[in-house]
C-alpha positions as CSV (number, residue, x, y, z in Angstrom):
1,M,-32.7,80.3,41.1
2,R,-33.1,80.5,37.4
3,R,-29.7,82.0,37.1
4,K,-28.2,79.0,39.0
5,V,-30.0,76.5,36.8
6,F,-28.8,78.3,33.7
7,I,-25.2,78.4,34.9
8,F,-25.4,74.6,35.8
9,V,-26.8,73.8,32.4
10,L,-24.1,75.9,30.7
11,I,-21.4,74.2,32.7
12,S,-22.8,70.8,31.8
13,I,-22.9,71.6,28.1
14,L,-19.3,73.0,28.1
15,S,-18.1,69.9,30.0
16,A,-19.7,67.6,27.5
17,C,-18.2,69.6,24.6
18,L,-14.7,69.5,26.2
19,A,-15.0,65.8,26.8
20,G,-16.1,65.3,23.2
21,C,-13.1,67.3,21.9
22,S,-10.7,65.3,24.1
23,Y,-12.2,62.1,22.8
24,V,-11.8,63.2,19.2
25,S,-8.2,64.5,19.8
26,I,-7.2,61.2,21.4
27,F,-8.2,59.3,18.3
28,E,-7.0,61.9,15.9
29,N,-3.5,61.3,17.2
30,E,-3.7,57.5,16.9
31,P,-1.8,56.1,13.9
32,A,-4.0,55.0,11.1
33,I,-4.5,51.3,10.7
34,E,-3.4,50.5,7.2
35,A,-5.3,48.1,5.0
36,S,-3.6,44.9,4.1
37,T,-1.1,45.3,1.3
38,L,-1.0,41.5,0.5
39,T,-1.2,40.9,-3.2
40,P,-3.4,37.9,-4.4
41,E,-0.2,36.1,-5.2
42,D,1.2,36.6,-1.7
43,A,-2.1,35.5,-0.1
44,K,-2.0,32.3,-2.2
45,K,1.6,31.6,-1.2
46,E,0.7,32.1,2.5
47,E,-2.2,29.7,2.0
48,N,0.0,27.2,0.3
49,D,2.5,27.3,3.2
50,I,-0.2,25.8,5.5
51,P,-0.7,22.1,5.3
52,G,-4.2,21.2,4.0
53,N,-3.9,17.6,5.3
54,T,-2.2,17.1,8.7
55,S,-2.9,13.4,8.9
56,E,-0.2,11.3,10.5
57,P,2.0,9.6,7.9
58,F,1.8,6.0,7.1
59,I,5.0,4.2,8.1
60,G,5.2,0.4,7.3
61,R,4.9,-1.7,4.2
62,K,2.0,-2.3,1.9
63,A,1.5,-3.2,-1.8
64,L,1.2,-0.6,-4.5
65,D,-2.4,0.5,-5.2
66,S,-3.5,0.4,-8.8
67,E,-3.2,4.2,-9.3
68,T,0.4,4.1,-8.1
69,E,1.2,1.1,-10.2
70,K,-0.1,2.8,-13.3
71,F,2.1,5.8,-12.6
72,F,5.2,4.0,-11.5
73,Y,5.6,1.3,-14.2
74,G,7.6,2.3,-17.3
75,T,11.1,3.2,-18.4
76,W,12.6,6.3,-16.8
77,S,15.6,8.4,-17.5
78,V,17.6,10.3,-14.8
79,E,17.0,14.0,-15.7
80,K,18.7,16.1,-13.1
81,L,20.1,16.3,-9.5
82,L,17.7,17.8,-7.0
83,G,19.7,17.7,-3.8
84,F,20.8,15.8,-0.7
85,A,19.4,14.6,2.6
86,D,20.7,16.4,5.8
87,S,23.0,13.4,6.3
88,Y,24.9,11.9,3.4
89,N,28.1,9.8,2.9
90,D,31.0,9.7,0.5
91,A,29.1,7.5,-1.9
92,S,26.7,10.5,-2.4
93,E,29.5,12.3,-4.2
94,Y,28.5,15.7,-2.8
95,P,28.1,18.3,-4.2
96,A,27.6,17.0,-7.8
97,G,26.0,13.7,-7.0
98,Q,26.6,10.4,-8.7
99,K,27.3,10.5,-12.5
100,I,24.0,9.0,-13.7
101,I,22.3,11.8,-15.6
102,G,20.8,10.3,-18.7
103,N,21.0,6.7,-17.4
104,Q,17.8,4.7,-17.5
105,I,15.8,2.4,-15.2
106,V,13.1,-0.1,-16.2
107,I,10.3,-0.6,-13.8
108,D,7.7,-3.2,-14.8
109,K,5.3,-5.3,-12.8
110,N,7.3,-8.5,-13.4
111,F,10.8,-7.0,-14.1
112,F,13.1,-4.4,-12.7
113,S,16.4,-3.3,-14.1
114,S,18.9,-0.6,-13.0
115,K,21.6,-2.0,-15.3
116,G,21.6,1.4,-16.9
117,F,23.7,2.7,-14.1
118,E,26.8,1.8,-16.1
119,D,29.4,3.4,-13.8
120,Y,27.9,2.0,-10.5
121,K,27.9,-1.8,-10.0
122,T,26.5,-1.2,-6.5
123,Y,23.2,0.0,-8.0
124,Q,23.0,-2.4,-10.9
125,F,20.2,-4.9,-10.4
126,E,18.1,-7.1,-12.7
127,L,15.1,-8.7,-10.9
128,D,12.4,-11.0,-12.1
129,K,9.1,-10.6,-10.2
130,P,10.4,-7.8,-8.0
131,I,8.5,-6.8,-4.9
132,Y,7.4,-3.2,-4.8
133,D,6.2,-1.7,-1.6
134,I,4.9,1.6,-0.3
135,E,7.0,2.2,2.8
136,E,5.8,5.6,3.8
137,I,3.0,8.0,2.8
138,H,3.3,11.7,3.8
139,Y,0.4,14.1,3.3
140,N,2.5,17.3,3.3
141,A,6.1,18.4,2.8
142,D,6.7,19.1,6.6
143,S,5.8,15.5,7.5
144,F,8.1,14.1,4.8
145,Y,11.0,16.3,6.1
146,R,10.5,15.3,9.7
147,V,10.8,11.6,8.9
148,D,13.3,11.5,6.0
149,K,15.3,14.7,6.6
150,I,15.3,15.6,2.9
151,D,14.6,19.3,2.2
152,M,13.7,19.9,-1.4
153,P,12.6,23.4,-2.4
154,S,10.8,21.8,-5.4
155,L,8.3,20.2,-3.1
156,N,5.1,22.2,-2.3
157,M,3.7,22.2,1.2
158,N,0.6,20.1,0.2
159,D,2.3,17.5,-1.9
160,E,1.7,13.9,-1.1
161,V,4.9,11.9,-1.0
162,K,5.0,8.1,-1.2
163,V,8.4,6.4,-0.5
164,L,8.6,3.3,-2.7
165,G,11.0,0.4,-2.1
166,V,12.1,-2.5,-4.3
167,S,13.1,-5.9,-3.0
168,D,14.4,-9.1,-4.6
169,S,11.6,-11.7,-4.4
170,S,14.1,-14.6,-4.2
171,T,15.8,-13.2,-1.0
172,G,13.2,-10.7,0.3
173,L,16.0,-8.2,0.7
174,A,15.6,-4.6,-0.4
175,I,18.0,-3.1,-2.9
176,P,19.7,0.3,-2.2
177,V,17.6,2.1,-4.9
178,S,14.3,3.7,-3.8
179,F,11.8,6.2,-5.2
180,L,9.7,9.1,-4.2
181,D,6.3,9.3,-5.9
182,V,5.0,12.9,-5.6
183,N,1.2,13.1,-6.2
184,N,1.5,10.3,-8.9
185,D,2.9,13.1,-11.0
186,R,6.6,13.2,-10.4
187,L,9.0,10.3,-9.8
188,L,12.3,10.9,-7.9
189,L,15.2,8.5,-7.4
190,V,17.0,8.3,-4.1
191,L,20.6,6.9,-4.0
192,E,22.7,7.2,-0.9
193,A,20.6,10.2,0.3
194,T,21.0,11.8,-3.1
195,V,17.8,12.8,-4.9
196,F,17.4,12.9,-8.7
197,E,14.4,13.9,-10.9
198,L,13.3,11.2,-13.3
199,K,11.6,11.7,-16.7
200,R,9.4,9.1,-18.3
201,V,10.7,7.6,-21.5
202,T,8.0,5.0,-22.2
203,E,4.8,3.8,-20.5
């Protein structure tokens, strides 16, 4: 009887050992899970590619707020071509864009002048008491692209973009010159689906 009990215990121990060895061997053959090799810069870029504000855009018309006015008003010079919307026409002069680099625009509360566009009568306006409107506000670059179909690599995902229009107060008609206010930090000019970077000349 003792011999049978001893054999049973021995078999149980051996079975447990074999099972343990099998368990270990299974996991020894599994490929090792590597730790993330993302650098802090890569992680930051991934984070920046995710919109922080997914609010629906504002589409309509409203007056400039004081912060936008303070940023927008002044004399600006056309610094460089940034790119084109997905759809553009012959007037866009693709791929070089209109020849307006170095030309100036005056944007004041009671006066607007684009007479600086010397080679383009179509864009030359001089308006007393112009009407400035915010026509769109986008809270991330994806939203701006979905509505306006302008893809600009220089825009960051979480940039806020306001589309600003100018109208003649005597007729109420908008002129074919508009602006993109990026974070109240950059001002871009849009002509015929062509986008230019502006540089402030005076306050």
